[in-house]
PDB file of N, H, CA, C and O in Angstrom:
ATOM      1  N   PHE A   1      22.332 -73.482 216.052  1.00  0.00           N
ATOM      2  CA  PHE A   1      21.851 -73.323 214.717  1.00  0.00           C
ATOM      3  C   PHE A   1      22.208 -74.575 213.931  1.00  0.00           C
ATOM      4  O   PHE A   1      23.319 -75.090 214.055  1.00  0.00           O
ATOM      5  N   THR A   2      21.281 -75.066 213.129  1.00  0.00           N
ATOM      6  H   THR A   2      20.378 -74.648 213.029  1.00  0.00           H
ATOM      7  CA  THR A   2      21.552 -76.167 212.225  1.00  0.00           C
ATOM      8  C   THR A   2      21.420 -75.617 210.810  1.00  0.00           C
ATOM      9  O   THR A   2      20.360 -75.134 210.412  1.00  0.00           O
ATOM     10  N   LEU A   3      22.516 -75.700 210.056  1.00  0.00           N
ATOM     11  H   LEU A   3      23.378 -76.092 210.378  1.00  0.00           H
ATOM     12  CA  LEU A   3      22.580 -75.126 208.724  1.00  0.00           C
ATOM     13  C   LEU A   3      22.562 -76.210 207.658  1.00  0.00           C
ATOM     14  O   LEU A   3      22.563 -77.402 207.966  1.00  0.00           O
ATOM     15  N   THR A   4      22.547 -75.789 206.420  1.00  0.00           N
ATOM     16  H   THR A   4      22.546 -74.821 206.170  1.00  0.00           H
ATOM     17  CA  THR A   4      22.460 -76.733 205.309  1.00  0.00           C
ATOM     18  C   THR A   4      23.763 -77.476 205.051  1.00  0.00           C
ATOM     19  O   THR A   4      23.751 -78.612 204.576  1.00  0.00           O
ATOM     20  N   ASP A   5      24.906 -76.824 205.368  1.00  0.00           N
ATOM     21  H   ASP A   5      24.915 -75.901 205.753  1.00  0.00           H
ATOM     22  CA  ASP A   5      26.195 -77.478 205.148  1.00  0.00           C
ATOM     23  C   ASP A   5      27.261 -76.811 206.018  1.00  0.00           C
ATOM     24  O   ASP A   5      26.998 -75.827 206.708  1.00  0.00           O
ATOM     25  N   GLU A   6      28.464 -77.371 205.966  1.00  0.00           N
ATOM     26  H   GLU A   6      28.678 -78.171 205.405  1.00  0.00           H
ATOM     27  CA  GLU A   6      29.549 -76.869 206.806  1.00  0.00           C
ATOM     28  C   GLU A   6      29.996 -75.462 206.412  1.00  0.00           C
ATOM     29  O   GLU A   6      30.405 -74.682 207.273  1.00  0.00           O
ATOM     30  N   LYS A   7      29.923 -75.133 205.137  1.00  0.00           N
ATOM     31  H   LYS A   7      29.590 -75.767 204.439  1.00  0.00           H
ATOM     32  CA  LYS A   7      30.307 -73.794 204.700  1.00  0.00           C
ATOM     33  C   LYS A   7      29.370 -72.749 205.296  1.00  0.00           C
ATOM     34  O   LYS A   7      29.819 -71.703 205.765  1.00  0.00           O
ATOM     35  N   ALA A   8      28.093 -73.026 205.279  1.00  0.00           N
ATOM     36  H   ALA A   8      27.728 -73.876 204.898  1.00  0.00           H
ATOM     37  CA  ALA A   8      27.123 -72.112 205.887  1.00  0.00           C
ATOM     38  C   ALA A   8      27.360 -72.020 207.391  1.00  0.00           C
ATOM     39  O   ALA A   8      27.241 -70.947 207.982  1.00  0.00           O
ATOM     40  N   ALA A   9      27.691 -73.140 207.998  1.00  0.00           N
ATOM     41  H   ALA A   9      27.787 -74.012 207.518  1.00  0.00           H
ATOM     42  CA  ALA A   9      27.962 -73.156 209.434  1.00  0.00           C
ATOM     43  C   ALA A   9      29.187 -72.304 209.768  1.00  0.00           C
ATOM     44  O   ALA A   9      29.211 -71.628 210.797  1.00  0.00           O
ATOM     45  N   GLN A  10      30.191 -72.336 208.911  1.00  0.00           N
ATOM     46  H   GLN A  10      30.171 -72.886 208.076  1.00  0.00           H
ATOM     47  CA  GLN A  10      31.386 -71.515 209.126  1.00  0.00           C
ATOM     48  C   GLN A  10      31.045 -70.027 209.091  1.00  0.00           C
ATOM     49  O   GLN A  10      31.590 -69.233 209.857  1.00  0.00           O
ATOM     50  N   THR A  11      30.142 -69.667 208.195  1.00  0.00           N
ATOM     51  H   THR A  11      29.699 -70.311 207.572  1.00  0.00           H
ATOM     52  CA  THR A  11      29.710 -68.273 208.099  1.00  0.00           C
ATOM     53  C   THR A  11      29.003 -67.850 209.382  1.00  0.00           C
ATOM     54  O   THR A  11      29.256 -66.767 209.910  1.00  0.00           O
ATOM     55  N   VAL A  12      28.124 -68.702 209.875  1.00  0.00           N
ATOM     56  H   VAL A  12      27.919 -69.581 209.446  1.00  0.00           H
ATOM     57  CA  VAL A  12      27.399 -68.401 211.109  1.00  0.00           C
ATOM     58  C   VAL A  12      28.360 -68.380 212.297  1.00  0.00           C
ATOM     59  O   VAL A  12      28.232 -67.529 213.177  1.00  0.00           O
ATOM     60  N   LEU A  13      29.310 -69.296 212.330  1.00  0.00           N
ATOM     61  H   LEU A  13      29.413 -69.987 211.615  1.00  0.00           H
ATOM     62  CA  LEU A  13      30.301 -69.326 213.398  1.00  0.00           C
ATOM     63  C   LEU A  13      31.041 -67.993 213.465  1.00  0.00           C
ATOM     64  O   LEU A  13      31.198 -67.429 214.548  1.00  0.00           O
ATOM     65  N   SER A  14      31.490 -67.494 212.339  1.00  0.00           N
ATOM     66  H   SER A  14      31.363 -67.952 211.459  1.00  0.00           H
ATOM     67  CA  SER A  14      32.199 -66.211 212.302  1.00  0.00           C
ATOM     68  C   SER A  14      31.309 -65.075 212.792  1.00  0.00           C
ATOM     69  O   SER A  14      31.757 -64.205 213.538  1.00  0.00           O
ATOM     70  N   ALA A  15      30.065 -65.087 212.376  1.00  0.00           N
ATOM     71  H   ALA A  15      29.701 -65.794 211.769  1.00  0.00           H
ATOM     72  CA  ALA A  15      29.129 -64.039 212.791  1.00  0.00           C
ATOM     73  C   ALA A  15      28.889 -64.088 214.301  1.00  0.00           C
ATOM     74  O   ALA A  15      28.817 -63.046 214.953  1.00  0.00           O
ATOM     75  N   LEU A  16      28.765 -65.284 214.851  1.00  0.00           N
ATOM     76  H   LEU A  16      28.824 -66.131 214.322  1.00  0.00           H
ATOM     77  CA  LEU A  16      28.538 -65.408 216.293  1.00  0.00           C
ATOM     78  C   LEU A  16      29.773 -65.007 217.093  1.00  0.00           C
ATOM     79  O   LEU A  16      29.655 -64.398 218.156  1.00  0.00           O
ATOM     80  N   GLN A  17      30.946 -65.344 216.591  1.00  0.00           N
ATOM     81  H   GLN A  17      31.042 -65.839 215.727  1.00  0.00           H
ATOM     82  CA  GLN A  17      32.171 -64.917 217.269  1.00  0.00           C
ATOM     83  C   GLN A  17      32.261 -63.392 217.286  1.00  0.00           C
ATOM     84  O   GLN A  17      32.659 -62.798 218.288  1.00  0.00           O
ATOM     85  N   GLN A  18      31.892 -62.769 216.181  1.00  0.00           N
ATOM     86  H   GLN A  18      31.569 -63.251 215.367  1.00  0.00           H
ATOM     87  CA  GLN A  18      31.895 -61.314 216.120  1.00  0.00           C
ATOM     88  C   GLN A  18      30.849 -60.735 217.059  1.00  0.00           C
ATOM     89  O   GLN A  18      31.086 -59.709 217.696  1.00  0.00           O
ATOM     90  N   ARG A  19      29.705 -61.379 217.148  1.00  0.00           N
ATOM     91  H   ARG A  19      29.513 -62.212 216.630  1.00  0.00           H
ATOM     92  CA  ARG A  19      28.634 -60.926 218.051  1.00  0.00           C
ATOM     93  C   ARG A  19      29.113 -60.930 219.499  1.00  0.00           C
ATOM     94  O   ARG A  19      28.856 -59.983 220.243  1.00  0.00           O
ATOM     95  N   VAL A  20      29.800 -61.982 219.896  1.00  0.00           N
ATOM     96  H   VAL A  20      30.009 -62.751 219.292  1.00  0.00           H
ATOM     97  CA  VAL A  20      30.321 -62.050 221.263  1.00  0.00           C
ATOM     98  C   VAL A  20      31.303 -60.908 221.511  1.00  0.00           C
ATOM     99  O   VAL A  20      31.257 -60.263 222.558  1.00  0.00           O
ATOM    100  N   GLU A  21      32.189 -60.660 220.551  1.00  0.00           N
ATOM    101  H   GLU A  21      32.226 -61.184 219.700  1.00  0.00           H
ATOM    102  CA  GLU A  21      33.147 -59.563 220.685  1.00  0.00           C
ATOM    103  C   GLU A  21      32.446 -58.212 220.769  1.00  0.00           C
ATOM    104  O   GLU A  21      32.817 -57.361 221.577  1.00  0.00           O
ATOM    105  N   ASP A  22      31.436 -58.024 219.934  1.00  0.00           N
ATOM    106  H   ASP A  22      31.135 -58.716 219.278  1.00  0.00           H
ATOM    107  CA  ASP A  22      30.671 -56.771 219.954  1.00  0.00           C
ATOM    108  C   ASP A  22      29.963 -56.576 221.284  1.00  0.00           C
ATOM    109  O   ASP A  22      29.966 -55.474 221.835  1.00  0.00           O
ATOM    110  N   GLN A  23      29.359 -57.630 221.802  1.00  0.00           N
ATOM    111  H   GLN A  23      29.356 -58.525 221.355  1.00  0.00           H
ATOM    112  CA  GLN A  23      28.664 -57.549 223.088  1.00  0.00           C
ATOM    113  C   GLN A  23      29.642 -57.282 224.218  1.00  0.00           C
ATOM    114  O   GLN A  23      29.345 -56.515 225.133  1.00  0.00           O
ATOM    115  N   ARG A  24      30.798 -57.908 224.158  1.00  0.00           N
ATOM    116  H   ARG A  24      31.039 -58.531 223.414  1.00  0.00           H
ATOM    117  CA  ARG A  24      31.820 -57.680 225.182  1.00  0.00           C
ATOM    118  C   ARG A  24      32.194 -56.192 225.210  1.00  0.00           C
ATOM    119  O   ARG A  24      32.264 -55.585 226.278  1.00  0.00           O
ATOM    120  N   ALA A  25      32.429 -55.624 224.050  1.00  0.00           N
ATOM    121  H   ALA A  25      32.372 -56.117 223.182  1.00  0.00           H
ATOM    122  CA  ALA A  25      32.789 -54.207 223.964  1.00  0.00           C
ATOM    123  C   ALA A  25      31.654 -53.313 224.451  1.00  0.00           C
ATOM    124  O   ALA A  25      31.889 -52.317 225.135  1.00  0.00           O
ATOM    125  N   ALA A  26      30.431 -53.671 224.095  1.00  0.00           N
ATOM    126  H   ALA A  26      30.240 -54.480 223.540  1.00  0.00           H
ATOM    127  CA  ALA A  26      29.277 -52.862 224.495  1.00  0.00           C
ATOM    128  C   ALA A  26      29.043 -52.904 226.000  1.00  0.00           C
ATOM    129  O   ALA A  26      28.642 -51.902 226.592  1.00  0.00           O
ATOM    130  N   LEU A  27      29.286 -54.037 226.616  1.00  0.00           N
ATOM    131  H   LEU A  27      29.612 -54.851 226.135  1.00  0.00           H
ATOM    132  CA  LEU A  27      28.999 -54.193 228.048  1.00  0.00           C
ATOM    133  C   LEU A  27      30.146 -53.755 228.952  1.00  0.00           C
ATOM    134  O   LEU A  27      29.955 -53.589 230.156  1.00  0.00           O
ATOM    135  N   GLU A  28      31.324 -53.568 228.388  1.00  0.00           N
ATOM    136  H   GLU A  28      31.479 -53.703 227.410  1.00  0.00           H
ATOM    137  CA  GLU A  28      32.496 -53.246 229.197  1.00  0.00           C
ATOM    138  C   GLU A  28      32.276 -52.078 230.152  1.00  0.00           C
ATOM    139  O   GLU A  28      32.655 -52.144 231.322  1.00  0.00           O
ATOM    140  N   ASN A  29      31.674 -51.032 229.659  1.00  0.00           N
ATOM    141  H   ASN A  29      31.367 -50.978 228.709  1.00  0.00           H
ATOM    142  CA  ASN A  29      31.436 -49.844 230.492  1.00  0.00           C
ATOM    143  C   ASN A  29      30.020 -49.786 231.050  1.00  0.00           C
ATOM    144  O   ASN A  29      29.766 -49.105 232.044  1.00  0.00           O
ATOM    145  N   TYR A  30      29.107 -50.497 230.413  1.00  0.00           N
ATOM    146  H   TYR A  30      29.313 -51.050 229.606  1.00  0.00           H
ATOM    147  CA  TYR A  30      27.698 -50.427 230.787  1.00  0.00           C
ATOM    148  C   TYR A  30      27.339 -51.457 231.859  1.00  0.00           C
ATOM    149  O   TYR A  30      26.682 -51.118 232.843  1.00  0.00           O
ATOM    150  N   GLN A  31      27.758 -52.695 231.679  1.00  0.00           N
ATOM    151  H   GLN A  31      28.291 -52.970 230.880  1.00  0.00           H
ATOM    152  CA  GLN A  31      27.486 -53.773 232.634  1.00  0.00           C
ATOM    153  C   GLN A  31      28.753 -54.626 232.792  1.00  0.00           C
ATOM    154  O   GLN A  31      28.793 -55.765 232.326  1.00  0.00           O
ATOM    155  N   PRO A  32      29.773 -54.088 233.437  1.00  0.00           N
ATOM    156  CA  PRO A  32      31.049 -54.789 233.515  1.00  0.00           C
ATOM    157  C   PRO A  32      30.967 -56.158 234.197  1.00  0.00           C
ATOM    158  O   PRO A  32      31.797 -57.024 233.922  1.00  0.00           O
ATOM    159  N   ASP A  33      29.993 -56.370 235.069  1.00  0.00           N
ATOM    160  H   ASP A  33      29.318 -55.667 235.292  1.00  0.00           H
ATOM    161  CA  ASP A  33      29.842 -57.661 235.739  1.00  0.00           C
ATOM    162  C   ASP A  33      29.449 -58.770 234.768  1.00  0.00           C
ATOM    163  O   ASP A  33      29.678 -59.946 235.049  1.00  0.00           O
ATOM    164  N   GLU A  34      28.865 -58.411 233.639  1.00  0.00           N
ATOM    165  H   GLU A  34      28.678 -57.456 233.411  1.00  0.00           H
ATOM    166  CA  GLU A  34      28.425 -59.398 232.661  1.00  0.00           C
ATOM    167  C   GLU A  34      29.523 -59.792 231.677  1.00  0.00           C
ATOM    168  O   GLU A  34      29.400 -60.807 230.993  1.00  0.00           O
ATOM    169  N   VAL A  35      30.586 -59.009 231.598  1.00  0.00           N
ATOM    170  H   VAL A  35      30.686 -58.184 232.155  1.00  0.00           H
ATOM    171  CA  VAL A  35      31.656 -59.274 230.644  1.00  0.00           C
ATOM    172  C   VAL A  35      32.322 -60.624 230.924  1.00  0.00           C
ATOM    173  O   VAL A  35      32.737 -61.315 229.993  1.00  0.00           O
ATOM    174  N   GLY A  36      32.426 -60.995 232.186  1.00  0.00           N
ATOM    175  H   GLY A  36      32.089 -60.434 232.943  1.00  0.00           H
ATOM    176  CA  GLY A  36      33.036 -62.277 232.543  1.00  0.00           C
ATOM    177  C   GLY A  36      32.332 -63.449 231.905  1.00  0.00           C
ATOM    178  O   GLY A  36      32.975 -64.420 231.506  1.00  0.00           O
ATOM    179  N   LYS A  37      31.023 -63.374 231.804  1.00  0.00           N
ATOM    180  H   LYS A  37      30.501 -62.585 232.128  1.00  0.00           H
ATOM    181  CA  LYS A  37      30.266 -64.446 231.149  1.00  0.00           C
ATOM    182  C   LYS A  37      30.658 -64.544 229.677  1.00  0.00           C
ATOM    183  O   LYS A  37      30.813 -65.641 229.141  1.00  0.00           O
ATOM    184  N   LEU A  38      30.814 -63.405 229.035  1.00  0.00           N
ATOM    185  H   LEU A  38      30.688 -62.514 229.470  1.00  0.00           H
ATOM    186  CA  LEU A  38      31.186 -63.408 227.621  1.00  0.00           C
ATOM    187  C   LEU A  38      32.615 -63.889 227.423  1.00  0.00           C
ATOM    188  O   LEU A  38      32.940 -64.457 226.380  1.00  0.00           O
ATOM    189  N   ASP A  39      33.464 -63.668 228.410  1.00  0.00           N
ATOM    190  H   ASP A  39      33.199 -63.207 229.257  1.00  0.00           H
ATOM    191  CA  ASP A  39      34.836 -64.179 228.321  1.00  0.00           C
ATOM    192  C   ASP A  39      34.844 -65.702 228.281  1.00  0.00           C
ATOM    193  O   ASP A  39      35.769 -66.307 227.740  1.00  0.00           O
ATOM    194  N   ASN A  40      33.814 -66.320 228.852  1.00  0.00           N
ATOM    195  H   ASN A  40      33.063 -65.828 229.292  1.00  0.00           H
ATOM    196  CA  ASN A  40      33.723 -67.779 228.885  1.00  0.00           C
ATOM    197  C   ASN A  40      32.701 -68.328 227.888  1.00  0.00           C
ATOM    198  O   ASN A  40      32.301 -69.489 227.969  1.00  0.00           O
ATOM    199  N   ALA A  41      32.288 -67.479 226.950  1.00  0.00           N
ATOM    200  H   ALA A  41      32.614 -66.536 226.884  1.00  0.00           H
ATOM    201  CA  ALA A  41      31.314 -67.922 225.949  1.00  0.00           C
ATOM    202  C   ALA A  41      31.882 -69.090 225.147  1.00  0.00           C
ATOM    203  O   ALA A  41      33.074 -69.138 224.844  1.00  0.00           O
ATOM    204  N   ILE A  42      31.014 -70.012 224.819  1.00  0.00           N
ATOM    205  H   ILE A  42      30.046 -69.973 225.065  1.00  0.00           H
ATOM    206  CA  ILE A  42      31.383 -71.164 224.003  1.00  0.00           C
ATOM    207  C   ILE A  42      30.744 -70.961 222.636  1.00  0.00           C
ATOM    208  O   ILE A  42      29.521 -70.896 222.511  1.00  0.00           O
ATOM    209  N   VAL A  43      31.574 -70.864 221.628  1.00  0.00           N
ATOM    210  H   VAL A  43      32.567 -70.916 221.729  1.00  0.00           H
ATOM    211  CA  VAL A  43      31.107 -70.738 220.250  1.00  0.00           C
ATOM    212  C   VAL A  43      31.831 -71.839 219.492  1.00  0.00           C
ATOM    213  O   VAL A  43      33.048 -71.793 219.317  1.00  0.00           O
ATOM    214  N   GLU A  44      31.072 -72.823 219.046  1.00  0.00           N
ATOM    215  H   GLU A  44      30.083 -72.860 219.188  1.00  0.00           H
ATOM    216  CA  GLU A  44      31.726 -73.952 218.383  1.00  0.00           C
ATOM    217  C   GLU A  44      30.875 -74.516 217.266  1.00  0.00           C
ATOM    218  O   GLU A  44      29.647 -74.438 217.271  1.00  0.00           O
ATOM    219  N   GLN A  45      31.585 -75.087 216.312  1.00  0.00           N
ATOM    220  H   GLN A  45      32.583 -75.151 216.308  1.00  0.00           H
ATOM    221  CA  GLN A  45      30.941 -75.707 215.159  1.00  0.00           C
ATOM    222  C   GLN A  45      31.184 -77.201 215.209  1.00  0.00           C
ATOM    223  O   GLN A  45      32.289 -77.662 215.495  1.00  0.00           O
ATOM    224  N   ARG A  46      30.139 -77.941 214.928  1.00  0.00           N
ATOM    225  H   ARG A  46      29.241 -77.567 214.696  1.00  0.00           H
ATOM    226  CA  ARG A  46      30.228 -79.395 214.773  1.00  0.00           C
ATOM    227  C   ARG A  46      29.484 -79.745 213.495  1.00  0.00           C
ATOM    228  O   ARG A  46      28.255 -79.804 213.458  1.00  0.00           O
ATOM    229  N   GLY A  47      30.264 -79.972 212.455  1.00  0.00           N
ATOM    230  H   GLY A  47      31.262 -79.924 212.485  1.00  0.00           H
ATOM    231  CA  GLY A  47      29.644 -80.259 211.161  1.00  0.00           C
ATOM    232  C   GLY A  47      28.866 -79.066 210.671  1.00  0.00           C
ATOM    233  O   GLY A  47      29.414 -77.971 210.544  1.00  0.00           O
ATOM    234  N   ALA A  48      27.586 -79.266 210.391  1.00  0.00           N
ATOM    235  H   ALA A  48      27.140 -80.155 210.494  1.00  0.00           H
ATOM    236  CA  ALA A  48      26.726 -78.197 209.886  1.00  0.00           C
ATOM    237  C   ALA A  48      25.944 -77.509 210.999  1.00  0.00           C
ATOM    238  O   ALA A  48      24.985 -76.785 210.732  1.00  0.00           O
ATOM    239  N   SER A  49      26.352 -77.732 212.241  1.00  0.00           N
ATOM    240  H   SER A  49      27.131 -78.319 212.459  1.00  0.00           H
ATOM    241  CA  SER A  49      25.690 -77.100 213.389  1.00  0.00           C
ATOM    242  C   SER A  49      26.652 -76.163 214.094  1.00  0.00           C
ATOM    243  O   SER A  49      27.858 -76.404 214.142  1.00  0.00           O
ATOM    244  N   VAL A  50      26.092 -75.080 214.645  1.00  0.00           N
ATOM    245  H   VAL A  50      25.112 -74.885 214.606  1.00  0.00           H
ATOM    246  CA  VAL A  50      26.878 -74.102 215.385  1.00  0.00           C
ATOM    247  C   VAL A  50      26.159 -73.820 216.697  1.00  0.00           C
ATOM    248  O   VAL A  50      24.934 -73.701 216.744  1.00  0.00           O
ATOM    249  N   LEU A  51      26.940 -73.718 217.749  1.00  0.00           N
ATOM    250  H   LEU A  51      27.935 -73.815 217.712  1.00  0.00           H
ATOM    251  CA  LEU A  51      26.399 -73.484 219.083  1.00  0.00           C
ATOM    252  C   LEU A  51      26.999 -72.221 219.663  1.00  0.00           C
ATOM    253  O   LEU A  51      28.209 -72.008 219.581  1.00  0.00           O
ATOM    254  N   LEU A  52      26.161 -71.383 220.248  1.00  0.00           N
ATOM    255  H   LEU A  52      25.178 -71.556 220.314  1.00  0.00           H
ATOM    256  CA  LEU A  52      26.603 -70.246 221.046  1.00  0.00           C
ATOM    257  C   LEU A  52      26.001 -70.441 222.420  1.00  0.00           C
ATOM    258  O   LEU A  52      24.784 -70.544 222.575  1.00  0.00           O
ATOM    259  N   LEU A  53      26.868 -70.489 223.414  1.00  0.00           N
ATOM    260  H   LEU A  53      27.857 -70.405 223.288  1.00  0.00           H
ATOM    261  CA  LEU A  53      26.424 -70.700 224.781  1.00  0.00           C
ATOM    262  C   LEU A  53      27.157 -69.706 225.668  1.00  0.00           C
ATOM    263  O   LEU A  53      28.384 -69.616 225.624  1.00  0.00           O
ATOM    264  N   VAL A  54      26.412 -68.967 226.466  1.00  0.00           N
ATOM    265  H   VAL A  54      25.416 -69.041 226.502  1.00  0.00           H
ATOM    266  CA  VAL A  54      26.992 -68.030 227.417  1.00  0.00           C
ATOM    267  C   VAL A  54      26.539 -68.492 228.801  1.00  0.00           C
ATOM    268  O   VAL A  54      25.558 -67.989 229.348  1.00  0.00           O
ATOM    269  N   PRO A  55      27.272 -69.460 229.356  1.00  0.00           N
ATOM    270  CA  PRO A  55      26.834 -70.082 230.601  1.00  0.00           C
ATOM    271  C   PRO A  55      27.290 -69.321 231.842  1.00  0.00           C
ATOM    272  O   PRO A  55      28.300 -68.618 231.820  1.00  0.00           O
ATOM    273  N   ALA A  56      26.536 -69.471 232.910  1.00  0.00           N
ATOM    274  H   ALA A  56      25.715 -70.042 232.927  1.00  0.00           H
ATOM    275  CA  ALA A  56      26.960 -68.938 234.199  1.00  0.00           C
ATOM    276  C   ALA A  56      28.095 -69.788 234.752  1.00  0.00           C
ATOM    277  O   ALA A  56      28.981 -69.273 235.434  1.00  0.00           O
ATOM    278  N   ASP A  57      28.076 -71.082 234.463  1.00  0.00           N
ATOM    279  H   ASP A  57      27.357 -71.501 233.908  1.00  0.00           H
ATOM    280  CA  ASP A  57      29.118 -72.011 234.920  1.00  0.00           C
ATOM    281  C   ASP A  57      29.762 -72.645 233.684  1.00  0.00           C
ATOM    282  O   ASP A  57      29.282 -73.654 233.168  1.00  0.00           O
ATOM    283  N   ALA A  58      30.852 -72.040 233.222  1.00  0.00           N
ATOM    284  H   ALA A  58      31.243 -71.221 233.642  1.00  0.00           H
ATOM    285  CA  ALA A  58      31.495 -72.478 231.987  1.00  0.00           C
ATOM    286  C   ALA A  58      32.045 -73.893 232.102  1.00  0.00           C
ATOM    287  O   ALA A  58      31.961 -74.661 231.144  1.00  0.00           O
ATOM    288  N   ASP A  59      32.599 -74.250 233.243  1.00  0.00           N
ATOM    289  H   ASP A  59      32.667 -73.626 234.021  1.00  0.00           H
ATOM    290  CA  ASP A  59      33.160 -75.593 233.403  1.00  0.00           C
ATOM    291  C   ASP A  59      32.082 -76.660 233.292  1.00  0.00           C
ATOM    292  O   ASP A  59      32.281 -77.685 232.640  1.00  0.00           O
ATOM    293  N   ALA A  60      30.949 -76.422 233.924  1.00  0.00           N
ATOM    294  H   ALA A  60      30.787 -75.589 234.453  1.00  0.00           H
ATOM    295  CA  ALA A  60      29.847 -77.390 233.849  1.00  0.00           C
ATOM    296  C   ALA A  60      29.314 -77.490 232.419  1.00  0.00           C
ATOM    297  O   ALA A  60      28.965 -78.576 231.955  1.00  0.00           O
ATOM    298  N   ALA A  61      29.254 -76.364 231.733  1.00  0.00           N
ATOM    299  H   ALA A  61      29.537 -75.483 232.110  1.00  0.00           H
ATOM    300  CA  ALA A  61      28.770 -76.370 230.359  1.00  0.00           C
ATOM    301  C   ALA A  61      29.718 -77.149 229.450  1.00  0.00           C
ATOM    302  O   ALA A  61      29.278 -77.924 228.602  1.00  0.00           O
ATOM    303  N   LYS A  62      31.020 -76.939 229.633  1.00  0.00           N
ATOM    304  H   LYS A  62      31.378 -76.309 230.323  1.00  0.00           H
ATOM    305  CA  LYS A  62      32.008 -77.655 228.813  1.00  0.00           C
ATOM    306  C   LYS A  62      31.953 -79.143 229.085  1.00  0.00           C
ATOM    307  O   LYS A  62      32.066 -79.948 228.161  1.00  0.00           O
ATOM    308  N   THR A  63      31.781 -79.518 230.342  1.00  0.00           N
ATOM    309  H   THR A  63      31.689 -78.864 231.093  1.00  0.00           H
ATOM    310  CA  THR A  63      31.662 -80.927 230.700  1.00  0.00           C
ATOM    311  C   THR A  63      30.440 -81.545 230.043  1.00  0.00           C
ATOM    312  O   THR A  63      30.511 -82.654 229.514  1.00  0.00           O
ATOM    313  N   ALA A  64      29.329 -80.840 230.072  1.00  0.00           N
ATOM    314  H   ALA A  64      29.271 -79.939 230.502  1.00  0.00           H
ATOM    315  CA  ALA A  64      28.106 -81.342 229.458  1.00  0.00           C
ATOM    316  C   ALA A  64      28.276 -81.482 227.945  1.00  0.00           C
ATOM    317  O   ALA A  64      27.831 -82.470 227.360  1.00  0.00           O
ATOM    318  N   LEU A  65      28.909 -80.511 227.318  1.00  0.00           N
ATOM    319  H   LEU A  65      29.271 -79.709 227.792  1.00  0.00           H
ATOM    320  CA  LEU A  65      29.131 -80.589 225.870  1.00  0.00           C
ATOM    321  C   LEU A  65      30.082 -81.720 225.505  1.00  0.00           C
ATOM    322  O   LEU A  65      29.868 -82.427 224.520  1.00  0.00           O
ATOM    323  N   ASP A  66      31.114 -81.885 226.288  1.00  0.00           N
ATOM    324  H   ASP A  66      31.288 -81.310 227.088  1.00  0.00           H
ATOM    325  CA  ASP A  66      32.076 -82.954 226.023  1.00  0.00           C
ATOM    326  C   ASP A  66      31.418 -84.330 226.130  1.00  0.00           C
ATOM    327  O   ASP A  66      31.812 -85.264 225.432  1.00  0.00           O
ATOM    328  N   SER A  67      30.432 -84.450 226.992  1.00  0.00           N
ATOM    329  H   SER A  67      30.113 -83.691 227.559  1.00  0.00           H
ATOM    330  CA  SER A  67      29.754 -85.739 227.159  1.00  0.00           C
ATOM    331  C   SER A  67      28.884 -86.072 225.948  1.00  0.00           C
ATOM    332  O   SER A  67      28.490 -87.225 225.767  1.00  0.00           O
ATOM    333  N   LEU A  68      28.581 -85.072 225.118  1.00  0.00           N
ATOM    334  H   LEU A  68      28.901 -84.136 225.264  1.00  0.00           H
ATOM    335  CA  LEU A  68      27.768 -85.276 223.926  1.00  0.00           C
ATOM    336  C   LEU A  68      28.603 -85.737 222.726  1.00  0.00           C
ATOM    337  O   LEU A  68      28.057 -86.231 221.740  1.00  0.00           O
ATOM    338  N   SER A  69      29.901 -85.577 222.813  1.00  0.00           N
ATOM    339  H   SER A  69      30.345 -85.175 223.614  1.00  0.00           H
ATOM    340  CA  SER A  69      30.775 -85.900 221.694  1.00  0.00           C
ATOM    341  C   SER A  69      30.914 -87.376 221.487  1.00  0.00           C
ATOM    342  O   SER A  69      31.621 -87.809 220.577  1.00  0.00           O
TER     343      SER A  69
END
C-alpha cells in the first residue's frame, strides 16, 4: 500500500498486523497447515508505504526485500 504520509501508513500497518493475527486465530483449527505461513508473515512500513507479504519461503522473501533497501 502507498499512502499519503507516514501517519496514514502507521494506521494501515497496525490494521495489517491485526489482520494477520485474526487470520492466524481463524485458521488455527480450520487449516492448521497454513498457520506456519502466517507465523512468517512480513508486515513492514517504509516511509509512507506498507507491505504485507505471506511468502511460502520467508527467507527468500526477506533476502529479496533486503536487496531493495
